[in-house]
C-alpha positions, 0 to 999 in steps of 0.5 A: 448242048454238045453231046459226046460219046466217045467209045473206046476198049477198056483199060483208061483210068478214071484219072484219064478219062477225067483228063479227056474230058476236061481237054474235049470240054476245053475244046467245045469251050473256046473253038464253038463257044459252048457254055462249059456246063451244057457240053455233056461226055460218056464214055462207052467202054467195050472189052476187045472181043466187042471192038474190031478193026479192019474186020479183024476183033481186037482180041485176037489182034496180035494173035499168029 
């Protein structure tokens, strides 16, 4: 039973998450022979102040 945890910046719509969940599940079913009902996906959304890349908060990226 695969469990996928996705951490991403907040702001995606429910429809976007719905599509991601379906496509990721489809890949696991097709490529890893996982049973569809056994694929679990959780979305963890974080604010730009709680996420950094390259040592810089996402909230600070693009600021001069």
